[in-house]
C-alpha positions as CSV (number, residue, x, y, z in Angstrom):
1,M,30.3,-20.5,0.5
2,P,28.6,-20.2,-2.8
3,V,28.8,-22.8,-4.7
4,R,28.0,-22.3,-9.2
5,R,25.6,-25.4,-10.3
6,G,25.1,-24.6,-14.2
7,D,24.3,-21.0,-14.7
8,K,23.1,-20.6,-11.4
9,W,24.9,-20.1,-7.4
10,E,23.7,-22.1,-4.7
11,G,23.5,-21.2,-1.9
12,R,24.0,-24.2,1.1
13,L,23.6,-23.9,5.0
14,K,25.6,-26.4,6.5
15,V,24.8,-27.7,10.0
16,A,27.1,-30.8,11.6
17,G,29.3,-30.6,8.4
18,R,25.8,-31.7,7.0
19,V,23.5,-29.1,4.3
20,V,20.5,-28.9,5.5
21,A,19.1,-26.6,3.5
22,T,20.0,-25.1,-0.3
23,R,18.2,-22.3,-2.2
24,R,19.9,-21.0,-6.1
25,F,19.9,-17.9,-7.5
26,D,20.9,-16.1,-10.6
27,L,23.5,-13.9,-8.0
28,K,26.7,-14.9,-6.4
29,R,26.1,-11.8,-3.7
30,Q,22.3,-13.4,-3.6
31,A,23.5,-17.4,-2.4
32,A,25.9,-15.5,-0.2
33,D,23.2,-13.4,1.4
34,W,20.6,-15.8,1.6
35,E,23.8,-18.0,4.1
36,R,23.9,-15.1,6.1
37,K,20.4,-15.1,7.0
38,Q,19.8,-19.1,7.3
39,R,23.2,-19.2,9.8
40,L,21.6,-16.1,11.9
41,A,18.0,-17.4,12.3
42,F,20.0,-21.2,13.3
43,D,22.5,-19.5,15.9
44,E,19.7,-17.8,17.3
45,R,16.4,-20.4,16.9
46,G,17.9,-23.3,16.9
47,Y,16.2,-23.0,13.1
48,D,15.6,-26.5,11.6
49,P,14.8,-26.0,7.6
50,S,13.6,-29.2,7.3
51,A,10.6,-27.8,9.8
52,G,9.8,-25.7,6.7
53,K,8.9,-29.0,4.6
54,V,4.9,-28.0,5.1
55,A,3.1,-27.1,2.4
56,V,1.4,-23.5,2.8
57,E,-2.5,-24.6,2.7
58,D,-1.6,-27.4,5.6
59,A,0.5,-24.5,7.5
60,L,-2.4,-22.1,7.2
61,M,-5.7,-23.7,8.3
62,E,-2.5,-24.8,11.6
63,W,-2.0,-20.5,11.8
64,L,-6.1,-19.8,11.8
65,E,-6.8,-22.5,14.4
66,Q,-4.8,-20.0,16.9
67,R,-6.0,-16.4,15.2
68,E,-8.7,-17.1,16.0
69,G,-9.8,-15.0,19.2
70,K,-7.0,-12.9,19.5
71,V,-7.7,-10.6,16.5
72,S,-10.3,-9.0,15.4
73,Q,-13.2,-10.8,13.8
74,T,-12.9,-8.5,10.6
75,T,-9.1,-9.8,11.1
76,L,-9.4,-12.5,11.1
77,D,-12.5,-12.9,7.9
78,T,-10.1,-11.5,5.7
79,D,-7.1,-13.2,6.9
80,R,-8.8,-16.7,5.7
81,Y,-9.6,-15.4,2.4
82,L,-6.2,-16.9,1.8
83,L,-7.5,-20.3,1.9
84,P,-10.5,-21.1,-0.2
85,T,-14.0,-22.6,0.5
86,E,-15.5,-25.4,0.0
87,A,-17.5,-23.5,-2.0
88,Q,-14.6,-22.4,-4.9
89,L,-13.2,-25.8,-4.6
90,A,-16.8,-27.5,-5.8
91,D,-17.7,-24.8,-8.2
92,R,-14.9,-23.7,-10.7
93,S,-16.8,-21.2,-12.7
94,R,-16.9,-19.0,-8.8
95,R,-14.3,-17.2,-8.8
96,E,-10.7,-17.7,-7.7
97,P,-9.1,-18.2,-4.9
98,V,-7.3,-15.4,-3.7
99,L,-4.1,-17.9,-3.0
100,P,-3.7,-20.5,-6.3
101,L,-2.9,-24.2,-5.8
102,W,0.1,-23.7,-7.7
103,F,0.8,-21.3,-4.0
104,R,-0.7,-23.1,-1.5
105,K,1.2,-26.4,-2.3
106,L,4.7,-25.2,-2.1
107,H,6.9,-26.1,1.2
108,V,6.8,-23.1,3.2
109,V,10.6,-23.7,2.9
110,K,10.3,-22.6,-0.6
111,V,8.3,-19.7,-0.8
112,N,10.6,-17.0,-1.6
113,A,10.1,-13.5,-3.0
114,S,9.6,-14.2,-6.5
115,A,6.5,-16.4,-5.6
116,I,5.8,-13.0,-3.4
117,D,5.8,-10.9,-6.8
118,K,4.7,-13.2,-9.2
119,W,0.8,-13.8,-7.1
120,Q,0.5,-10.4,-6.1
121,D,0.9,-9.4,-9.9
122,D,-1.7,-12.5,-10.5
123,L,-3.8,-10.9,-7.9
124,G,-2.9,-7.7,-10.1
125,K,-4.2,-9.0,-13.1
126,R,-8.0,-9.7,-11.7
127,D,-8.8,-5.8,-11.7
128,L,-8.5,-6.6,-7.9
129,A,-8.0,-3.2,-5.8
130,P,-4.3,-2.5,-4.4
131,T,-6.1,-1.8,-1.4
132,T,-7.6,-4.9,-1.6
133,V,-4.5,-6.8,-2.4
134,S,-3.1,-5.1,0.1
135,R,-4.9,-6.4,2.6
136,Y,-4.7,-9.8,1.7
137,R,-0.3,-9.0,1.7
138,N,-0.7,-8.2,4.8
139,S,-2.3,-11.0,5.9
140,L,0.5,-13.3,4.4
141,S,3.1,-11.2,6.1
142,S,1.3,-12.0,9.1
143,F,0.9,-15.9,8.1
144,F,5.0,-15.9,7.6
145,S,5.8,-14.0,10.3
146,W,4.0,-16.8,12.4
147,C,6.5,-19.5,10.7
148,V,9.2,-17.5,11.2
149,S,8.0,-18.4,15.5
150,E,7.4,-21.4,14.8
151,G,10.3,-22.3,13.4
152,Y,9.7,-23.1,9.8
153,I,11.2,-20.3,8.1
154,A,14.5,-18.4,8.7
155,H,12.4,-14.9,7.9
156,N,9.4,-13.4,6.4
157,P,9.1,-13.7,2.7
158,V,7.0,-10.5,2.1
159,A,8.9,-8.0,4.5
160,S,11.6,-8.5,1.0
161,T,8.9,-7.5,-1.6
162,K,7.3,-4.1,-2.3
163,P,3.2,-3.8,-1.7
164,P,1.5,-2.9,-5.2
165,K,1.6,0.1,-6.4
166,D,-2.3,1.2,-8.2
167,R,-1.5,1.6,-11.7
168,R,-5.3,2.1,-12.2
169,A,-6.5,5.5,-14.1
170,R,-7.7,7.4,-11.0
171,E,-11.8,8.5,-11.1
172,D,-12.0,11.8,-11.5
173,M,-13.6,13.8,-9.2
174,R,-16.6,15.5,-10.4
175,P,-17.8,18.1,-7.9
176,L,-20.9,19.9,-8.7
177,P,-20.6,24.0,-9.1
178,A,-22.9,26.0,-6.9
179,P,-25.8,26.6,-9.5
180,E,-25.9,23.2,-10.7
181,F,-25.6,21.8,-7.4
182,E,-28.9,24.2,-6.0
183,E,-30.5,22.8,-9.5
184,V,-29.6,19.3,-8.0
185,V,-31.4,19.8,-4.5
186,A,-34.2,21.4,-6.1
187,E,-35.1,18.6,-8.5
188,I,-34.9,16.2,-6.1
189,T,-36.9,17.7,-3.8
190,E,-39.9,17.7,-5.8
191,L,-39.3,13.6,-5.7
192,S,-38.7,13.5,-2.0
193,P,-38.4,16.2,0.9
194,V,-36.5,14.4,3.0
195,Y,-33.5,13.4,0.6
196,G,-33.3,16.9,-1.5
197,D,-32.1,17.8,2.7
198,L,-30.2,14.5,2.6
199,V,-28.1,15.6,-0.8
200,L,-28.2,19.0,0.9
201,V,-26.2,18.1,4.2
202,L,-24.0,15.3,2.3
203,G,-22.7,18.4,-0.5
204,R,-22.1,21.0,2.5
205,T,-20.4,19.0,4.9
206,G,-18.5,16.8,3.3
207,L,-20.2,13.6,5.4
208,R,-19.1,10.0,3.0
209,W,-22.3,7.9,3.0
210,G,-21.4,5.3,5.5
211,E,-20.6,8.1,7.9
212,A,-24.5,9.3,7.2
213,R,-25.3,5.5,7.8
214,A,-24.3,5.6,11.2
215,M,-24.9,9.3,12.5
216,Q,-26.9,8.8,16.0
217,V,-29.2,11.9,17.1
218,R,-26.7,12.2,19.9
219,D,-23.8,13.0,17.1
220,F,-25.8,16.7,16.6
221,A,-25.0,18.7,18.8
222,E,-25.5,23.1,18.7
223,V,-24.2,24.2,21.5
224,P,-21.6,26.0,21.9
225,M,-21.7,26.2,18.4
226,P,-23.4,23.0,15.8
227,L,-21.3,20.7,14.8
228,L,-22.0,17.0,13.9
229,H,-19.2,14.2,15.7
230,V,-18.7,11.4,13.5
231,V,-17.1,9.0,15.1
232,R,-18.4,5.6,13.2
233,N,-19.2,4.6,9.6
234,Q,-21.0,2.0,8.4
235,P,-20.7,0.8,4.6
236,E,-23.6,-1.4,3.3
237,G,-23.6,-5.0,3.7
238,A,-20.7,-4.1,6.6
239,D,-20.7,-3.8,10.4
240,I,-19.8,-0.6,12.4
241,K,-17.1,0.8,12.8
242,A,-14.8,3.7,13.6
243,P,-14.1,6.2,10.1
244,K,-12.1,5.2,7.6
245,S,-9.2,7.7,9.3
246,G,-9.4,5.4,12.2
247,K,-10.6,8.4,14.3
248,G,-13.2,10.9,14.9
249,R,-13.6,14.2,14.0
250,K,-16.0,17.3,15.0
251,L,-18.0,18.8,11.7
252,P,-19.4,22.8,11.8
253,I,-22.2,23.1,10.2
254,P,-23.0,26.3,9.7
255,D,-26.6,28.4,10.3
256,Y,-28.7,27.7,7.2
257,L,-27.9,23.4,7.9
258,V,-28.9,23.6,11.6
259,P,-33.1,23.9,10.5
260,V,-32.1,20.4,8.1
261,I,-30.8,18.9,10.7
262,R,-33.4,20.0,13.1
263,G,-35.4,18.7,10.7
264,F,-34.1,14.9,10.6
265,A,-34.0,14.7,14.8
266,E,-37.3,15.7,15.2
267,G,-39.2,13.0,17.2
268,K,-36.4,10.7,18.0
269,A,-34.8,9.4,20.9
270,P,-30.7,10.5,21.1
271,T,-29.1,7.0,20.0
272,D,-31.7,6.3,16.9
273,L,-30.2,6.9,13.4
274,L,-30.4,11.2,12.5
275,F,-30.4,10.4,8.4
276,T,-32.9,8.1,7.4
277,S,-35.3,7.2,4.8
278,P,-38.9,8.9,4.3
279,Q,-40.1,5.9,5.8
280,G,-37.4,6.3,8.8
281,G,-35.5,3.6,8.1
282,Q,-31.5,3.1,7.8
283,L,-30.4,4.3,4.3
284,Y,-29.5,2.4,2.3
285,R,-28.0,3.3,-2.2
286,T,-30.5,1.2,-4.4
287,S,-33.9,3.0,-2.1
288,F,-32.3,6.5,-2.7
289,V,-31.1,6.4,-6.0
290,R,-34.7,5.0,-7.8
291,A,-36.5,7.7,-5.0
292,T,-34.2,11.0,-5.9
293,S,-33.8,9.3,-10.1
294,W,-30.5,10.4,-9.5
295,E,-28.9,9.1,-13.2
296,A,-30.7,12.0,-14.3
297,T,-30.7,14.2,-11.6
298,G,-27.2,13.3,-9.9
299,R,-25.8,15.2,-13.6
300,G,-23.6,11.8,-13.6
301,R,-22.2,12.1,-10.5
302,T,-21.3,10.0,-8.1
303,R,-22.8,9.9,-4.5
304,H,-19.5,10.8,-3.6
305,D,-19.0,13.1,-5.5
306,L,-21.3,15.3,-2.6
307,R,-18.1,15.0,-0.9
308,H,-16.0,16.5,-3.3
309,T,-18.8,19.3,-3.8
310,A,-18.7,20.2,-0.5
311,A,-14.5,20.3,0.1
312,C,-14.9,22.0,-3.4
313,E,-16.6,25.4,-2.0
314,W,-15.2,25.3,0.6
315,L,-12.4,25.9,-0.6
316,I,-13.3,28.5,-2.6
317,Q,-15.4,30.4,0.2
318,G,-11.3,31.0,2.1
319,V,-11.7,28.0,3.8
320,P,-7.6,27.4,4.7
321,L,-7.0,24.1,3.5
322,T,-5.9,22.4,7.1
323,T,-8.9,23.3,8.7
324,V,-10.8,21.6,5.1
325,Q,-8.1,18.3,5.6
326,A,-9.6,18.7,9.2
327,W,-13.5,18.4,9.1
328,L,-12.9,16.1,5.6
329,G,-10.8,13.5,8.0
330,H,-8.3,13.1,5.5
331,G,-4.8,11.7,7.7
332,S,-2.4,14.1,4.7
333,I,-2.7,17.5,3.7
334,Q,-1.9,15.9,0.0
335,I,-5.0,14.5,-0.2
336,T,-7.0,17.6,0.3
337,A,-4.8,19.2,-2.0
338,R,-6.1,17.5,-4.6
339,Y,-9.2,19.3,-4.3
340,L,-6.4,22.3,-5.4
341,H,-6.3,21.0,-9.1
342,H,-10.8,20.7,-9.5
343,L,-12.0,24.5,-8.6
344,G,-10.7,26.0,-11.9
345,D,-13.8,25.0,-13.5
346,F,-16.3,27.1,-11.6
347,A,-13.7,29.3,-10.1
348,D,-12.5,30.6,-13.6
349,R,-16.3,30.6,-14.5
350,T,-17.4,32.9,-12.1
351,A,-13.8,35.2,-12.6
352,L,-15.2,35.6,-16.2
353,D,-18.6,36.3,-15.4
354,V,-16.8,39.1,-13.4
355,L,-14.6,40.0,-16.6
356,N,-17.3,40.2,-19.1
357,S,-19.7,42.3,-16.6
358,G,-17.2,44.5,-16.5
359,A,-16.3,45.1,-20.1
360,S,-20.0,45.3,-20.8
361,K,-20.9,48.0,-18.2
362,A,-17.3,50.0,-20.0
363,L,-18.7,49.3,-23.2
364,S,-22.0,50.5,-22.4
365,E,-20.5,53.5,-21.8
366,R,-18.2,54.0,-24.3
367,A,-21.2,53.2,-26.6
368,K,-23.5,56.3,-24.9
369,K,-20.6,58.8,-26.4
370,L,-20.1,56.8,-30.2
371,P,-23.9,55.2,-30.3
372,G,-22.1,54.5,-34.0
373,L,-19.5,52.2,-33.0
374,S,-21.6,48.6,-33.8
375,R,-18.0,46.3,-33.8
376,F,-18.7,47.4,-29.3
377,G,-21.8,45.6,-29.5
378,T,-24.1,48.7,-30.3
379,T,-27.8,47.0,-30.9
380,D,-28.5,48.8,-34.0
381,P,-26.7,46.4,-36.7
382,H,-27.7,48.9,-39.8
383,R,-25.1,51.8,-38.0
384,Q,-21.8,51.7,-39.8
385,A,-18.7,52.5,-38.4
386,P,-17.0,56.1,-38.4
387,D,-14.7,56.2,-40.9
388,R,-11.5,56.8,-38.6
389,G,-9.0,57.9,-41.5
390,H,-7.6,55.1,-41.9
391,G,-9.2,53.4,-45.1
392,L,-11.2,50.3,-43.2
393,G,-13.7,50.0,-45.7
394,R,-13.0,51.2,-48.6
């Protein structure tokens, strides 16, 4: 049973009448819950709390050694970020390690939910993206799960905490309305016909930049209908991997884009890159931005806004939301539904043009019957409206 220690409640694990582990909590029920978990773990595995009196960094080194060859290289590289490199230890001006010194020096058995929460909050204050923090969190959780299996601790402390929330202000999507997109394509084509075609493809297929970089000639098919097989992704500085959704997708191509994509494929082998630079090399952001004067020609948009441009154009043209979801490779319809909030600008402008056009025709017909009705837009500003007998203007 927990005992009172000042303003705290102390949970105690006894083995053969000897207290082998203690932990203090604010509430009695927290201490009792801890005691119960420790006892269950001991009964199941013969857990010895004294085994957990090893520093986190020492246990991490052992875990990473055992990890090699059992997980992918990408996962292993992320796991290794938990320990600082020699360069980080030698140069304090470098970016702070993922696991700070105070955490690395804790005994494994002393790491609790409060320590995990503090660590996550500290990472958030360093302006790391929540997705990045989540990756580090997953690595740390895998480490503590291993500690449980090795008998260092009774339970995984990460499992009792909540993942970090994305509290940053979301960057607004800025899709290009059709007339502006056509102007962008025309201006870039004058600077570089190849990049002009590339922008046209990106803005009408919704391909991610990394997907376009990794696409091969054989991924373009015209039978039974023109389409692109999106099966790989290669962000700059990274190895080839699966698309962001984790699975491939088929992306139908409208007829007007088929000759453009044929131009990219012409003279290339099936395994050659489909979309390449004017010099025939792989696409790189720096070269693209410089050759296209993107800061000026792009109307303040990002390359990823071309993907948003494609999605909004499909929806404006009446493509069902579920189909747009499949074409973009979204795992959730809620993600695709965000585009519905960005249709107002161009859709409203187009509808307003229709209303203005209809009103203009109606007023024009009316003006023919009442040529002196200047307040309805007659071309003669010197003519006055006729007196209707209401005393207006008198």
